[in-house]
C-alpha positions in Angstrom: 128.2 101.5 136.9 126.4 99.1 134.7 123.3 99.6 136.8 123.6 103.4 136.3 123.9 102.9 132.5 120.9 100.6 132.5 118.9 103.1 134.3 119.9 105.8 132.0 118.9 103.8 129.0 115.6 103.0 130.5 115.0 106.7 131.0 115.8 107.3 127.4 113.6 104.6 126.2 110.7 105.8 128.3 111.2 109.3 126.7 111.3 107.8 123.2 108.2 105.8 123.7 106.4 108.8 125.2 107.5 110.9 122.2 106.1 108.2 119.7 102.9 108.2 121.6 102.7 111.9 121.5 103.3 111.9 117.8 100.4 109.3 117.3 98.0 111.4 119.3 99.0 114.7 117.6 98.5 113.1 114.2 95.2 111.5 115.1 93.7 114.8 116.6 94.9 116.9 113.6 92.9 115.0 110.8 93.1 116.2 107.2 90.4 118.9 106.3 90.9 118.8 102.7 93.2 117.9 99.8 96.9 118.0 101.1 99.6 118.4 98.6 102.4 117.6 101.1 102.1 115.5 104.2 105.2 116.9 105.6 104.2 120.6 105.8 100.6 119.9 106.6 101.2 117.4 109.4 101.9 119.3 112.7 105.6 120.0 112.9 105.6 118.7 116.5 104.9 115.2 115.1 108.1 115.3 113.1 110.1 116.7 115.9 108.9 114.0 118.4 109.6 111.2 115.9 112.9 112.6 115.1 114.1 112.6 118.7 112.7 109.2 119.2 114.9 107.8 116.2 118.0 109.4 117.8 117.1 107.9 121.1 116.6 104.4 119.5 119.8 104.7 117.6 121.8 105.7 120.7 120.4 102.8 122.8 120.8 100.3 120.2 124.5 100.8 119.6 125.5 101.7 123.2 124.4 98.8 125.3 125.3 95.1 125.6 122.1 94.3 127.4 119.9 92.3 125.2 116.6 93.4 126.8 117.5 97.0 126.4 118.5 96.4 122.8 115.3 94.7 122.0 113.4 97.6 123.6 115.4 99.9 121.4 114.6 97.9 118.2 110.9 98.0 119.2 111.1 101.8 119.8 112.7 102.4 116.4 110.2 100.1 114.8 107.3 101.8 116.3 108.6 105.3 115.3 109.0 104.1 111.7 105.6 102.4 111.6 104.1 105.7 112.8 105.8 107.6 110.0 104.4 105.2 107.3 100.9 105.2 109.0 100.5 108.9 109.0 97.9 108.9 106.1 95.7 106.5 108.1 96.4 108.4 111.5 95.4 111.6 109.8 92.4 110.1 108.1 93.2 110.1 104.5 90.4 108.6 102.4 92.9 107.0 99.9 96.3 107.5 98.3 97.2 107.1 94.7 95.2 108.4 91.7 96.6 105.8 89.3 96.8 102.1 89.6 95.9 102.3 93.2 92.3 103.5 92.4 91.9 100.7 89.8 92.9 98.2 92.4 90.3 99.8 94.7 87.7 99.3 92.1 88.8 95.7 91.4 88.6 94.9 95.1 85.2 96.3 95.4 84.1 94.1 92.5 85.7 91.1 94.2 83.7 91.9 97.5 80.5 92.3 95.5 80.9 89.0 93.7 81.2 90.7 90.2 84.4 89.0 89.4 86.0 85.7 90.3 89.3 85.8 92.3 90.7 83.2 89.9 90.5 85.9 87.1 93.1 88.0 88.8 96.7 87.8 87.7 97.9 88.9 91.2 94.9 88.7 93.7 96.8 88.6 96.9 96.6 92.3 97.9 92.8 92.4 96.9 92.1 89.2 98.9 94.1 90.6 101.9 92.1 93.9 101.7 88.9 91.9 101.5 89.7 89.8 104.6 90.7 92.9 106.5 87.3 94.3 106.0 85.5 91.3 107.1 87.6 90.9 110.2 87.7 94.6 111.3 84.6 96.0 109.7 86.5 99.0 108.6 85.8 100.7 105.1 87.5 99.2 102.1 89.5 102.2 101.3 91.0 102.2 104.8 91.5 98.5 104.8 93.7 98.7 101.6 95.7 101.5 103.2 96.3 99.3 106.2 97.2 96.4 103.9 100.0 98.7 102.6 101.3 99.2 106.2 101.3 95.5 106.8 103.5 94.7 104.0 105.8 97.6 105.0 106.0 96.1 108.3 107.2 92.8 107.0 109.9 94.6 105.1 111.0 96.4 108.4 111.1 93.0 110.1 112.6 90.7 107.7 115.4 92.9 106.3 117.2 92.8 109.6 116.3 89.0 110.1 117.8 88.3 106.8 121.0 90.2 107.7 121.1 88.2 110.9 120.8 85.0 108.9 123.9 85.9 107.1 126.1 88.1 109.2 127.4 87.3 112.7 128.4 90.7 114.2 125.7 92.1 116.4 126.4 95.7 115.4 125.9 94.7 111.7 122.5 93.1 112.5 121.4 96.2 114.5 122.4 98.3 111.5 120.3 96.2 109.3 117.3 97.2 111.3 117.9 100.9 110.3 118.7 99.8 106.7 115.2 98.4 106.5 113.8 101.8 107.5 115.5 103.4 104.5 113.0 101.9 102.1 115.4 101.8 99.2 113.0 99.9 96.8 110.6 103.0 97.0 111.7 105.2 94.2 108.4 107.0 93.5 108.7 106.3 89.7 107.1 103.0 90.0 104.8 102.3 92.9 105.2 103.8 96.6 103.4 103.8 99.8 100.0 103.0 98.2 98.1 100.1 96.9 100.3 98.8 94.1 100.8 94.9 94.0 104.3 95.3 92.6 105.4 97.5 95.5 103.8 95.1 98.1 105.6 92.3 96.4 108.9 94.3 96.9 108.2 94.6 100.7 107.5 90.8 100.8 110.7 89.7 99.1 112.9 89.9 102.2 110.7 87.2 103.8 111.1 85.0 100.8 114.9 85.5 100.9 114.9 84.8 104.6 113.1 81.6 104.1 115.4 80.5 101.4 118.5 81.2 103.5 117.0 79.4 106.6 116.1 76.4 104.4 119.8 76.3 102.9 121.2 76.5 106.5 119.0 74.1 108.2 117.7 71.8 105.5 114.5 70.5 107.1 111.1 69.7 105.8 109.6 72.5 107.7 112.1 75.3 106.2 111.6 73.8 102.8 107.8 74.1 103.1 108.2 77.7 104.5 110.2 78.6 101.4 107.7 77.1 98.9 104.6 78.7 100.7 106.5 82.2 100.8 107.4 81.9 97.2 104.0 80.8 96.2 102.7 83.9 98.0 105.1 86.1 96.1 103.7 84.7 92.8 100.1 85.7 93.7 101.3 89.1 94.9 102.9 89.8 91.6 104.4 87.3 89.1 107.0 89.6 87.6 108.8 89.8 91.1 108.5 86.1 91.4 110.3 85.8 88.1 113.0 88.2 89.5 113.4 85.9 92.4 113.8 82.9 90.0 116.7 84.8 88.6 118.3 85.0 92.1 117.6 81.2 92.4 119.4 80.5 89.1 122.3 82.6 90.4 122.4 80.4 93.3 122.4 77.3 91.1 125.3 78.7 89.0 127.4 79.6 92.0 126.7 76.4 93.9 128.0 74.5 90.7 131.1 76.7 90.6 131.8 76.1 94.3 131.4 72.4 93.9 133.6 72.0 90.8 136.3 74.7 91.0 139.3 73.0 92.8 140.1 76.1 94.9 136.6 76.6 95.9 135.5 72.8 96.3 134.2 72.0 99.6 133.7 75.5 100.9 130.0 75.0 101.2 127.6 72.2 101.3 123.9 72.2 101.2 120.7 70.8 99.6 120.5 70.2 95.9 119.6 73.7 94.7 118.8 72.5 91.2 115.8 70.6 92.6 114.8 73.6 94.6 115.0 75.9 91.5 113.1 73.5 89.4 110.2 73.0 91.8 109.9 76.9 92.3 110.0 77.3 88.5 107.4 74.7 88.2 105.0 76.4 90.7 105.7 79.6 88.9 104.8 78.1 85.6 101.6 76.4 86.8 100.2 79.7 88.1 101.2 81.7 85.0 100.0 79.1 82.5 96.5 78.9 83.9 96.1 82.5 83.2 96.2 81.8 79.5 97.4 85.3 78.5 100.9 85.0 79.7 102.5 84.1 76.4 100.9 87.0 74.5 101.7 89.4 77.3 105.4 88.2 77.3 105.5 88.5 73.6 104.2 91.8 73.6 106.6 93.0 76.3 109.6 91.6 74.4 108.5 93.3 71.2 108.1 96.7 73.0 111.6 96.4 74.5 113.2 96.0 71.2 111.0 98.3 69.1 110.5 101.3 71.3 113.5 103.6 71.4 112.1 106.7 72.6 112.9 106.4 76.3 114.9 109.6 76.2 112.0 111.9 75.1 109.8 111.9 78.3 113.1 112.2 80.2 114.0 115.2 78.2 110.6 116.7 78.6 110.6 116.3 82.3 114.1 117.8 82.5 112.8 121.0 80.8 110.0 121.2 82.9 112.1 121.0 86.0 114.3 123.7 84.7 111.4 125.9 84.1 110.5 125.9 87.9 114.0 126.1 89.1 114.8 122.4 89.5 117.0 119.9 87.8 117.3 116.3 87.1 120.6 116.2 89.2 118.8 117.7 92.1 116.0 115.2 92.0 118.3 112.3 91.5 120.4 113.4 94.5 117.3 113.6 96.6 115.9 110.3 95.6 118.8 108.1 94.8 121.8 109.3 96.9 121.2 106.7 99.7 120.4 104.0 97.2 123.5 104.8 95.2 125.6 104.7 98.3 124.3 101.3 99.2 124.8 100.1 95.6 128.4 101.1 95.7 129.0 99.4 99.0 127.3 96.1 97.6 129.7 96.2 94.5 132.7 96.8 96.7 131.7 94.0 99.3 131.0 91.6 96.3 134.5 92.4 95.0 136.1 91.7 98.4 134.3 88.5 98.8 135.6 87.2 95.4 139.1 88.2 96.3 139.0 86.6 99.7 137.5 83.5 98.3 140.1 83.1 95.5 143.1 84.3 97.6 145.5 81.3 98.4 145.8 82.8 102.0 142.0 83.7 102.3 142.1 83.6 106.1 145.1 86.0 106.3 143.9 88.5 103.6 144.4 92.1 104.3 141.4 93.1 102.5 139.6 91.5 105.2 136.2 92.4 106.7 135.5 88.8 106.0 138.6 87.2 107.6 136.8 86.0 110.6 133.6 85.1 108.7 132.4 81.6 108.0 132.6 80.2 104.4 128.8 80.1 104.5 128.6 83.8 105.1 130.9 84.7 102.3 129.0 82.2 100.0 125.6 83.8 100.8 127.0 87.4 100.2 128.5 86.1 96.9 125.1 84.6 95.8 123.1 87.7 96.6 125.7 90.0 95.0 126.0 87.8 91.8 122.2 87.5 91.4 122.2 91.5 91.0 124.1 91.3 87.8 121.5 89.6 85.5 118.9 91.6 87.2 120.9 94.8 86.4 121.3 93.7 82.8 117.6 93.3 82.5 117.1 96.8 84.1 119.5 98.2 81.5 117.7 96.6 78.6 114.5 98.1 79.7 116.1 101.6 80.4 117.9 101.6 77.0 115.0 100.5 74.8 112.1 101.7 76.9 108.6 100.2 77.1 106.4 103.3 77.4 106.0 102.4 81.0 107.7 102.3 84.4 109.1 98.6 84.0 112.7 99.5 84.4 112.1 101.0 87.8 110.2 98.0 88.9 113.4 95.9 88.3 115.5 98.7 90.1 113.2 98.4 93.0 113.8 94.6 93.2 117.5 95.1 92.8 117.3 97.6 95.8 115.8 94.9 98.0 119.0 92.9 97.5 121.1 96.0 97.8 119.5 96.9 101.1 120.6 93.5 102.6 124.0 93.3 101.2 124.7 97.0 101.6 123.8 96.9 105.2 126.3 94.1 105.8 128.9 95.9 103.8 128.5 99.4 105.5 128.4 97.7 108.9 131.6 95.7 108.3 133.3 98.8 106.9 132.7 100.6 110.1 133.8 97.7 112.2 136.9 97.4 110.0 138.1 100.9 110.3 139.8 100.1 113.7 138.0 102.9 115.4 137.8 101.2 118.7 134.5 100.1 120.6 133.3 103.5 121.6 134.1 105.3 118.4 132.6 102.6 116.2 129.4 102.7 118.1 129.3 106.5 117.7 129.9 106.0 113.9 127.0 103.5 113.8 124.8 106.2 115.6 125.8 109.1 113.3 125.6 107.0 110.1 122.1 105.6 110.9 120.6 109.0 111.9 122.0 110.9 108.9 120.9 108.1 106.4 117.5 108.0 108.1 117.1 111.7 107.9 117.9 111.8 104.3 115.2 109.0 103.8 112.5 110.5 105.8 112.4 113.4 103.5 111.5 111.3 100.5 109.3 108.5 102.1 106.3 110.3 100.8 105.9 112.2 97.4 106.1 116.0 98.0 107.1 119.3 96.5 110.6 118.6 97.9 111.2 116.6 94.8 108.5 118.1 92.7 105.7 115.7 93.2 102.3 115.9 94.9 101.2 113.7 97.8 98.9 111.4 95.8 96.3 112.1 98.3 92.7 111.2 97.1 89.9 112.8 99.0 86.4 111.3 99.7 84.8 114.4 98.1 86.9 113.8 95.0 85.7 110.2 94.6 82.1 111.3 95.3 82.4 114.2 92.7 83.4 111.6 90.0 80.6 109.3 91.1 78.2 112.3 90.4 80.0 113.0 87.2 79.2 109.5 85.7 75.7 109.7 87.3 74.7 112.7 85.2 77.0 112.8 82.1 76.2 112.0 78.5 77.5 108.6 77.2 78.1 110.1 73.8 80.5 112.9 74.8 84.2 112.2 75.1 86.3 113.2 78.1 89.7 115.2 78.2 91.9 115.1 81.2 94.1 117.4 83.1 96.1 115.7 85.9 93.6 113.4 87.3 92.6 110.6 85.0 88.8 110.2 85.0 89.0 106.5 83.9 90.7 105.7 87.2 87.8 107.0 89.1 85.4 105.1 86.8 87.1 101.9 87.9 86.0 102.7 91.5 82.4 102.9 90.0 82.7 99.7 88.3 84.3 101.1 85.1 81.6 102.6 82.9 82.8 102.5 79.3 82.3 106.0 78.8 85.1 106.9 81.1 87.5 105.3 78.8 86.6 107.5 75.8 89.6 109.8 76.6 91.2 112.4 74.5 95.1 113.1 74.6 95.0 115.7 77.3 94.0 119.3 77.9 96.6 121.7 76.3 98.7 123.9 78.6 97.1 127.1 79.8 93.8 125.8 78.2 95.2 126.5 74.6 96.4 130.0 75.8 92.9 130.6 77.2 91.2 129.6 74.0 89.9 126.2 74.9 86.9 126.3 72.6 88.9 126.1 69.5 90.5 122.9 70.7 87.7 120.7 70.2 85.3 120.1 67.2 82.6 118.4 69.3 81.3 118.9 72.9 83.9 117.7 75.4 83.9 117.0 79.0 86.8 118.4 81.1 86.8 117.4 84.7 89.0 119.4 87.1 89.7 118.3 90.5 90.5 120.4 93.6 94.0 118.5 93.7 94.7 119.5 90.1 94.3 123.2 90.9 96.5 123.0 94.0 99.2 120.9 92.2 99.4 123.3 89.4 99.5 126.5 91.3 101.7 125.4 94.3 103.7 122.2 93.4 104.3 123.2 89.8 104.2 126.9 90.3 101.9 127.6 87.3 104.1 125.8 84.7 101.2 124.3 82.8 98.2 126.1 84.4 98.1 129.1 86.6 95.4 130.5 88.9 94.4 132.9 86.0 93.9 129.9 83.8 91.6 128.3 86.3 89.6 131.6 86.6 89.3 131.6 82.9 87.8 128.2 82.7 85.4 129.1 85.4 84.0 132.2 83.6 84.6 131.8 79.9 81.6 131.5 77.5 81.2 127.9 76.2 82.6 126.4 79.3 79.5 125.1 81.2 79.5 123.6 84.7 77.7 120.3 84.7 78.7 119.0 88.2 80.5 120.6 91.1 80.8 119.4 94.6 84.1 121.2 95.8 86.2 118.1 94.9 85.5 117.8 91.2 84.0 120.4 88.7 82.9 118.9 85.4 82.9 121.4 82.5 81.2 120.8 79.2 83.2 122.6 76.5 80.9 123.6 73.7 82.7 124.8 70.6 79.3 125.8 69.1 79.3 128.7 71.4 82.6 130.2 70.0 81.7 133.4 68.4 85.2 134.4 67.2 
């Protein structure tokens, strides 16, 4: 009987790997042919069907066998399927992704490779250096190398989330559920960062490795594990100091709870370990040495604090976005559900699990407590969950401060993303123990793990990439668009200011070594080109670059909310709107108010 089951699993695994291979071939042989506003609808449907079946097969195999070699094959199958999903932009030949910070980072890396800047001048040089090394090792174009860099950091997240869960939890099913929890990519909220070059996002993907090294050091207490932690923490600093500071908050929580456990009579002796004060102090010293050498940290910090407590207009952009969504038939609630249902579920599980841990630790009869997914767990497992859960509290307070007072930026979502790294790990343990604690029996528990994993993954795959599903475009950047802006800056007049639609010309200028004229930007082109009277908007000649992506986003994604097809026909044909450069990706118009005869 066991031999038959093993043979059946091998057949399923073979089918799964064949489907993943098929999806890779289909994606590669159907390259992008122009700007794509949605990678979901413009990737062949067979790719998504094949990957979906592969995920189901992997989930069934993982939770239905006791054979380690079959389980490992199931883990590998699920991992290759998810890696294929996040690699679709590269497989389909995207030139680049991300029109905001990502383009500036491309330009900065080009400067670094050309020797125009010193790597020591960078606040967070790790991603740029990694991309540069990838170019030298593989000889691939820099734009592709940076997209591959993003995939490498995502792979680290997929690997070290379950490894961190394994370092904490003992039940095999919980660890396997941690594999799928990593695939949910809870830190990716599309409000700050995403699956493109963005050092903060890459730092979030790296955090599970640092947490894993910290837990391993605490459990094994050797020189090698201590060095591993210090090296991983140092790497996080040069990935992004802000996220390293958040990890210092986690370490400070470890210090506080360790002190509590050592001095509270009821908890005394539950856990022993290395002196965490020294660990925290050394990590903080490394952080300060890196930050202090940059010189501008104090002024940057002072400015950040000042903005937190002086800017109170956080509700205004939210209200504006809400009204825009309503105008095209959407709502904030709808977008929140699509983006944050799974993260909210994991957050609630984390809160419940933390409460249960506290009760079981404080209960006089801890080992017989009826609340007890932790009754058979070691003190060390309870302690580790308590530390991770407690460290969320100060991070959440920081998130609320930013959210309440605003900073005119996306800072609160950056802290939210870091919190979601911790929530991914603790929530996976919580949901896994909940399923095991329901008393469903072995077979039903396995079926429950399969169903929960597949459903959560299906909800997540819909929002891995930005798309019209939640009223965003794909952030695809075409080569012809980059080349178009290169021609724009080749032939423009330095004395004439720019106005912008959706694509920011200064970001493309960063790719061209940042000419100063690109930063002479006005406040933004008025909706519908000022009711098709654009000439009266400007007192002087003004450049208005319009990209192919802007035309598609406005007419398809945003359904003509700000600019309709008729508006674009107007700007193409009206007197006083003169084409200066046009290559199909970008058209540069020179708006001349002097030609207005009205």
